[in-house]
N, C-alpha and C positions, 0 to 999 in steps of 0.2 A: 592549666587553662589550655584548651585546644583551640587552635585557630583553623577554621575551616573556610574553604573557598567554594562557594556555591556557583555552579554554572547555570546561567539563565539564558536559554536559547532565544535568539531574536527572531520573531516571526516575520517572514517576508510578506510584505503587503503588495498585492498585485494592483495593476491599474484599474481593473474592473471592480475590485473590492473597494478601492477608494471612491470610485464613481457611485457605487451602490451603498456606500456608508450612509448612516443616518444624517450626517452633516450635509451631504450633497444630494441625497436622494430626492428630497422634496423639490429642491430648486430645479433639478434636471427634469423631473416629470412635469413641473409647471411650465418650463420653457418648451418642452415637447408639445404639451397641450396647446400653448399659445401659438406655436408654429403651425400646428395642425389646423387650428381655426383660421389663422391668417391665410393658409394655403387654400382652404375652402372658399373664403371670401374673395381671394384673388381670382380663382378660376370662375366663380360665379359672375363676377363683374366683367372678366375678360371675354367669356364666351357669350354673354348677353350682348356685348357690344360689337361682335364681329360676325361676319357671315362666312361659314366654312363650306358652303355648298356652291359650286360653280354652276350657275344657271344664267340664262338670258332673259331679261325682262323686256322682251320686244314689244309687248302689248300692255304693259302694266299701266293702269289708270288709277289714281288715288285722289284724295282730297287734301288740300292744304287748308288748315283751319286756324283762324286767328285766336289769340289768347284774349278773352273778353274781360280783362281787368281794367281798373280805372287808369292805371299808369301805363300798362303794356298794351296799348292799342295796336293790333297786330297787322303785320304785313303777311300776305300770303302770296308767294310767287315762285316761279321757276327761274333761277339765275340766268339761264340762257335766253329765256323769254323776256326777262326784265330789260335786257340790253336792247332788244328789238322794240319794246314798248317805249322806252325812254327816248329812243332815237326818232320816233314818229309822232310825238305829241303835237297836237294842234289845239288851239283854244276855240271853243264855240260858246255861244250864248243862246239860251232859250228865249222864247217870246216874253216871258215874265222877268227876264233879267238874270236868271240863275245860270252861272257859268259851269260848264262841265268840260272834262278832258276827253278828247276824242283822238282817233288815229286814222291814218289814211285808209286802212282796210275796213274801217267801220262804216264806210259809205256804200258798201256792196249792197246790191239789191236783194230784197227778201222774196221768198217763195210766196206768191199770192195766187189764190184760187186752186191750188193743188194740195195734196196731202203732205204734211211735214214729215221728214225722216226723223227729226229730233226736235222736241220742244222741252221747255222747262216750266216748272211751277214754283212760285215763291210766295210764302206768307211773310209779311214784313210790317213792322211798325217803326216809323222814324219819329223820335221824340227827343227833346232837349236834355232830359235827365238821364239819357242812356249812358251807362258807365263806359261802354266801349266807344262812345262818341261817334257813332256812325250817323252820317247825315245824308241828305239828298245827293251830295257829291259822290259819296261812296256807293250809293245805290246805282247811280248812272255809270260809274266805273265798272261795277259788277255786271251790269247788263251788257256793256260793250265787251267785257271780257268773255261773256258767254257767246256773243256773236263771233268773236275771234275763235273760240273753241269749236264752233260749228253748230250752235243752237240756232234754229231758224225762227223760233217764236218763243216768247215767254209770257206766261199768264201770271200777272202780279195781283195778289190778293192783299189789299191794303187794310190792315186791321188797326186803323187809327181809333183813338178814344176821344180826342178833341178835334174839332173841325180844322184848327190851324195845323194839325199834323198830317192832313190829307196830302197825298202825293199826286193827285189827279192832274193838277196843272203842270207839275214838273215833268210828267210823263206824256203829256198831250202830244208832243211832236213825235215821240216814238210810237204812239198809238196810230197817228196819221200815217206814219211811215210803214205801218203794218208789222212791226217787230214785237209790239207789246199789246196784250189785251188787259185792260184795267178792270178790276173787280172790286167794288166797294164791299168790304167785309167787316165794317164797323159794328154791325148788329151782332156779330159773333165775338167781338174783341173783348168785351167786358161783361162778366168776369172771364178772364182767360183760363182755358183748360186745354190740355193736349188733345183730348178727344173732341170737345165741342168747338174748338177754334182751329187748331192746326190740322188734325186728321180729317175733319169735316171739309176743310178747304181742298185738301188733296182729293178726297172722294168726290166733291162737287166738280172739280176740274176733269177727272176721269169720266164722270157721268155726262157732263155737258159737252166737253170738247175732245173726249178721248178718241173718237173716230177720225179726228183730223190729224192725228199723229201716229206714226208707227212705234216710235220710242219716246219716252218722256223721263225726265229726271226731276226729283223733288229735293232741292237743296236750299240752304239759307244764304243770306246776303254776305256772311263772313266765311263762306266755303267756296273755294275755287278748285275745280277739277284740273288736273295736270297729268301729262304723260312724259316721263323722263327721256324717252327715246324719240319723241316726235313733238316738236315745238312750233310747227308750221300751222297756219290757219286751217280750221276744220279738223284738227287732230282727233277730236273725240268722235266725229262721224266715221273716220277711218278705223278707229279702234273698234267701235260697235259693229261695223260691217265685217271686219276680220273675225272678231270674236263669235258673232252669230253664224258666220259661215263655217267655222270650225266646230261649234257646238250649237247646232240648230234647235235643240230642245231646250235651250236656256231662255227663260222668259224674264229673268231679273238678274242684273249684274250689280253687285254691290261694290262700292268704293270705300276703301279704308282711309282713315284720316291721320294727317301729320300736323303737329302743332308748331307754329312759329312763336318764339318766345323772346324775352329780353327787352331792353329799353329801345323804343322805336326812335327813328329819326324824326325831326320836326316835319309836320305836314306842310309847312311853308317851304321848307327846303326840298322835300320830296312829296309832291301832291298826290301821287298815286299810292293807294293803300298797299298794293302788292310790292311797293318799293321802299317801305319804311322799316322793315325788319329783314335780317339776313341769317338768323340762326333758327334752325328747325330741328325737331327730334329726328334721330337717325332711323327710327322705326315707328310704326303706327303707335299713336299715343294710348290707344285703348281698343276695345273690341267693337266700338260703335261704328256703324257704316251708314252710307246713304245710297239709295237705289237708283239705277237706271232700268226701266221696265217697259215691256210691251203693254200698251194701254188696253189692248183687247183681251189680255190674259189676267187682268186684275179683278179679284173678287172683293177685296176689302183693303182700303188704304190705311197705312200706319206711318209712323215717322221714319223708322229705320228699315223695316222689312214689310213688304206688302203681302197679303194673303193671295196666293195664286190660284186661278181656276184651271190653268193648264201649265205644263212645263215645270221647271225647277229653277232654283236660284244658285248662282255661282259667283265666287269672288273674282274681282277684276284682275288681281295680281296673280295670274296663272303663270307658272314657270314652264317654259318650253325648252326643248333640246337639252334635257338633263342626261347625265351619264348614270346608267343603272348600277355599274360597279361602284362608283363613288357613293351613291345613295346606300347601297347594301353595306359597304364598309362603315359609312357614317352611322347607319341605324344599328349595326351590330354593337357599336360602342355606346350609342345613345340608349338602347333598350335596356342595357344593364344598369343604367343609373336613373331611369325614370321612377317617379314616385319616391325620390329620396331628396334630402337637402343638398347632397352633392350631385346636382343635376346639371348636365351640360346640354343645352339645346343647340344641336349642330345645324338644324334647319333654319333657313332665313326667316320663314314665317309659316303660318298654319297652312297656307295653300301649297307651299313646297312639301311640307310633311304629308298632306293629304294626297298629293300627286304620287308620292312614294307608295302609300298604302294602296291606291288604285292600281298602280303598276304591278305591285305584288299580287293583287287579286286577279288581274288579267292573266298573269303567268300561271297562277294556280289553276284558274278555270280552264285555260288551254290544255294544261297537262291532264286535268281530270276529264275533259271532253275527249281528248285523244284516247284515253284509257277506255271510256265507255264506247267509243266508236269501234275499237278493236273487238269488244265483246259482242257487238251486233253481228259480226261475221260468224261468230260461234255462239249462237243464242243458248242461254240457259238461265234459270232463275236460282238465286242463291238463298232465298228465305221463304219463298212461297210454300216449299215442301216441309218446312219446319212446323210441327204441331206439338201441342202440350208443352208450351215453352215455359221456362222459369222466369225469363226477363223478356218483356215485349217492348221493343224500342219503337216509339211513335214520334216521327219527325213532323212537326207542325210547320206548314209552309204556306206562303202567299207571295204573290208577285211584287216586285219593286218597279214602280213606274219611273225609271231613271235610265238614261242612255249614257254610257261611258264614252270616253274619247275614241275608242275603237268601234263604236256603234253597237256594242252588245250590252246586255244587261249584266248585273254582277254575277249571276249564276252561283249563288251561295249553296243552293240545294245540290247542285252537281258536285261541288267540292266536298260537302259533308257526306253525301252518299259514297263517294269515292273513298274517303277515309274510313268509313264504316266497313266497306268491302274489304279493305286491307286488314282491319282489325279482326273481323269475323273469320277471315281465312288464314290468320296467322297461326302457327303451331301452338303458341302459348294459350290462345283463346280456345283452340280445339281441344286441348288437354283438360280444360275445366269441366266439371260435371254439370255445369249450367247449359241449358238449351236456350238459345237466343233467337227471337224473331224480330223482323224489321218491317215497319209499315210507314207509309206516307199518308199524312192527313192534310188534304188540300182544302183550305178554308177561304179561298179566293172566290168571290161571287162572279168573277169574270173568267173567261177562258184563260188557262194558264198552261202553256205548251211545255214548259220545262218540267213541270211535275207530271204531266200526262205522259211524257216520253218514257218515264220509268215504270209505268203501270204494268209492263210485261215482265219486269224483273222482280219487283217487290209487291207486297200486298198494298193495294192502292185504295184509299178512301177519299171520297169527294163529298163535301158537305152540301154543296149546291149543285144539283143535277144540270140545270140550265142557267144561263145568265140571268141574274136576279137583281131587281132594284130593292135594296135593303130598306127596312123601316128606319125612321129617323131616331137613331140611338147614338149615344156618345161612343167615340172610337174606342175608348178604354172598356166600355161595356161590351162592345162587339168582340174585343180581344178576349175578355173573360168568357163570353159565350162560346167562342171557338175553342178555348182551352178546355172547357167543360165537355164539349162535344167530343174532342179527340181523346180525352182521358176516359170518357165513358166507353168509347169504341174499343180502346185498348183493354179495358177491364172485361169486356165480353169474351175475350180469348182465355179468360181464367188463368192469368199468370200469377206467379208469386210476387213479382215486382213489375211496375209499369214505369219505364224510363221515357219521360216526355222531353224532347229536345227541340228547341227552336232551330229553324233552318240556317241560321248564321252562327251556330255553336259548333266549333270544330273539335272533335274528340281526341283525347290523349291516346297514344298507341297502347298503353297498359291499362286502359279503362276498366275492363272487366276483371283483370287479375287483381287490381287494387280493391275493387268493390267486393269481390268474392272473399279476399283475405280478411277485410275489416268487418264484413257483415256476417259471414258464415264461419270461417275458420277461427277468427279471434273470439267469436261468441262461443264456439264449441270448446275452446281451450279455457277461457276465463269463466264460463258458466254463468252462475247467478250474479257475479260481480258486475256484469254489464246489464244495465236496466234498459232493455230495448223493446219491452212488450207494448209500450204505449207510443211508439215512434210512428209518425205519419209519413215522413219523407226524409230523404238524404239530399241535401243541396250539394251540387257538384260544381257550381261556379259562383264566385262572388267577385265583383269588380275590384281590380288591383288598387284602384284609387281609394277604396274603402278598407283596405287591409292593413293600414299603417298602425304603428304602435300608439299614435295619438288618436285614441278612440274611446268611446264609452263602453266598449265591450269589456267585460270583467277580466278576461284572460290575457289581455294584451300587455299590461304593465308587468304582471308576474312573468310572462314570457321574456320580456326585455330584461328584467332583473336576473332571471335564471340564466339567460345567455351570458350576461356579464359575469355572474358568479362562476359558471362553468369554465369559461375561457380564462377568467382571472385566476381561479384556483390552479388550473393546469400550468399557466405561465409562471405563477408565483412559486409553485413547487419546483419547476424547472430552474428558476433563478436561484432558489435556495439550494438546490442540489449542486449546481455548477459553481456557485460563488462562495459557499461556506464549507469549511472542513467538517468532517464527521463529528469532531468534538464540539464545534460551535453550533451545530444545528439545533441541539436541544436547548441551548442557552439563548438562542436568538429568536425566541417566540415573539418578543416585542417588535423586532425588526421585521419578522415575517408578517405580522399583522398589519403593520404600516404599509409594507409592500403590497399586500393583498388588497387593502382598501383602495390604494391608488390604481392598481392594475384593473380591479373590478370596475372602478369608475371610468377608466379609459375605455374598456371594452363595451361598457353600457352606453357611453356616449357615442362610440363608433357605430354600434348597432343601430342606435336611434338615427344617426345621420345617414347611414347606408340605406336604411328602410326595411321594414318587415317583408314587403313583397319580394325583395331580392334574397334575403336570408331564407325565405321559404323555398326558393328554388333548389336548395341543397337537398330537400326531401324527395326530389325527383330521382335521386340516385337509386332508390329501392322502394318497393311497395311497402316495406316494413317501416319506413320513415313517415308515411302518411299518418295524419291524425284525424280523429273524429271527435267533434265537440258540439256544443250548443250553437245553433245557427243564428246569425244576425239577420236583420231585415234586408229587404231589397233584392230584386232581380231573380228571374226564373228561367234562364236559358237552358239549364240542364237540371232536371229534378227526377229523382228516383223515388216513386211512391210505393209504399207497402199496400198491396192490392186489397187486403182485408179491411184496411182502415180508410181507403180512398173513396169508397162508394158514398159514404156519408158526406165527404168533402165535395163530391160532385153535386149531390143534391143541395148542399148549402150554396154553392155557386149559382145554381139554377134559380134559387129563390131570393137572391140578393143582387143589387145593382151597383155597378161601378160608375164613377163620375170623374169630374175634372181633376180633383186631388185625391182620388180614391181608386187605385188600380188593383189588379188581382193579387199582387204581392202584399199590399196593405190589407186586403181582405183576408189573405192567408194568415197574417199575423193576428188579426182579430179572431179568426176561427181557432187558432191554437190557444189563445188566452181564454176564450169562452168555453171551450170543451176540454181544456187542460190536456191537450195532446202534445207530443214532443216533436221537435224538428231538429235534425242534426246536419252538420256540414262536414264534408270531407275536404281536407286541405293538404297540399296546395290544390289549385283548380285542376279538375279533370277535363275541362273544356276551355277553349279559347274563343273569345267573341271576335268574329271576323266581319261583322256587319257594320259598315261605315255609313249606311243609309237607313234611316228609321222609317218603317212602314206606318208608324203611328203619326209622327209629325210630318212625314214626307219631306224630310230635309236631311242633308248631310250632317253627320255627327261631328263633333269636334275631334280633330286628330289626336288630341291628348288623351282621349278615352281608349285609343287603340294600344294594345300591349301584346307583344309576342314573347312568350317564354322560351327558354333555351331549346326545348324539344320541337318547337314549331318550325316547319320548313320555310326557309327564305331562299329566294332565287336571285 
């Protein structure tokens, strides 16, 4: 018998191998995922609750609005103002015995026989079953608060349903005093409707007494205007005077609302409505506003925004004296996380953010204007001499009837032409075999000096030779007609492609290099594998807010899963290489698969939370990373049309009409389906939309629609 001693080497187990063992692996990844989600939740709640922008609210005026629940009858008030009101309460009684709360300042004389600087209009119904329990006492308190704020007259439209609800007797002494005009609106009270009851009352007031007031506000009995920096009597008159002096073209100032919530104090203990609640929302509760407006500039009255015949509307919470460097740093961080779930809003409110966009636009327009002024000293034209072009760039332009804080217009056309000049004169574009022409198509029926100033530099087309009164057509149909006109003019130069650009679409520096590679070179290399014979257009811009993974577009979820698989496979292979010995790599397939599943899941979730618009920015690294695929619906700021296919599309536009919910982009979708032509999109965007003011709605756009990619110049 042989006795043998077998040596069994003990394998040293490292710390990383223990952590990545099957026993601990799932627990570790689960904890990491939980910590990741908690971190996101923490930052979202933290940044929504804080203001990271240092600005002065010297003139901010907002609305405090009560919570109209049966239990939470609300108080609306400014704490510093409440002290003053409580200290000056005196009791008064009307002729019919109704007691109301008054103050020493409420006995000031009213403006009689002259034009009011500020008046108010109220539609009200006081009834016993009101869940908010608002009574005649609260109505009188509200009227005296308006007198304190600076209202010189109030038009009260009493929409009572039953005769015992009428407030005529209760308001009689204020009518004799000259502070109130009472209007019996019971014939419009039932059945109630916003248009037939409320908006008709506002419209009647403007039509009947509009000439007696310079400014007017339409607010409700449970809405109290306040100014945090000014709580003295007549504060709202001072605000309007200062605001209109700084922005004379503003015809409507909108007040945002803050809610007062919580259990109210007893009305016996605290008779003033604005003294019954002490908790309010730290920020505006929603996007609803109430207007202060010039009565002579109103075309049609509504509840929240009136249609203006002249001027434009601006929010009251305008931020003054801000620091440009702070805003730039803030937005550099914010822009990288917009349109993702991990989104930090560093701006205090929409007005602050819009102020940043307007400031950036002002700086860009100044730089572009200085560039064009230097060229006037050495005149030359850079596109008029180009003939037999391959690509004809047609910029469609119209004026914006808006005055910015510096007194100038936005000058979008000046900026876009400046960028095109830089692109067309760059060495990279000059090396391309394409010949590019540039034209301006002015579709404004009124004189438009900004466009006319460039007529000596570029090919200039003007649709209307003299100032013209347009026929009564819908604004979207006029936009379609202008688009068809400009495209038809571009096709007359017989190019291979017509690039139609709206005047607020800022082009990417590598615009033509990317287009040439994907339209010409890639087709030449891949040959018949690219089916582009039936292509009508290439879309070069799609709004970032519509580019997310959560979409009905068929390629979005495969993109998300592919990203997770690619990153997950690479990381899993790296883990397998670093943590397992060569002998164990072939036997650890089960562990490899488990690791791969969790890592893929992690990167897929991370990509979804980061957002597709931000991952797409990686493609800007090279023109080879751009993609061309089926186009989604919506939006035409930059469109490259294939000339031989576009003529039929122009004729189709001429023979069809656009309307309220049917714009030219929707018409283009219908055309593609009807005639079975193809539309493609180049991603990421080759244009950035810099227009913060819509020429269609004649309103400022929401600042959340503005997005600056990494290549876009910020100052």
